[in-house]
N, C-alpha and C positions, 0 to 999 in steps of 0.2 A: 728451852726456856719457855715458860708459860706466858701467854698473852693476857694482859690485864683487861678487865671489863671496859674501862675507858678507852683503851687502845683498840679493842675489838669494835666498839661502837663507832669510833672515829674512822676506822678502816672501812666499815660497812656503810656509814652514812656520808662519808666524804665531807664532813664538816667538823668544826672544832667547838662543839657546844660544851659548856662547862669549863672552858679554859679561862683561868683568871689572868687577864693581860697585865694586871698590876704585879702579880706574882712572877710572870714571865720577865717583866722589866727588872725586878729585883735579882732574879737568877742570872739574867743575861750578863751582868757585870763580872761575875766571879765563877760561873759554872760553864763547863763545856756542853756541846750539843747533846751528848748522850745523857748527861746528868739532868739537863732540862727536860728532855723527853721522858725520862723515868719519873721525875718529880711531878710533871703535869699529866702523865699518862697519854702522851701523844707520840706520833712517829717522828723519826729524824727529819723526814721530808717536810713535815708540818712545822718543825722548829726552824728549818731553813726558810720556809715561806714566811713565817712570822718575823724573822730577822730582816728579810727583804722589805716587808711592809713597814716595819719600824724605821728602817733606814731611809725610806722614801718620804716619811712624814717629817 
């Protein structure tokens, strides 16, 4: 499987620049972790981290 440019940058920079949190909130309701990761171009670990942060607020 080829790694996308956004995913490559997020793995190397250890940050989630360019992630639309509004889009994440829309996807969270009806998509699983893998679908969210593919849509936003981030890793599964970052999806889990975002979900934890959203649940805390």
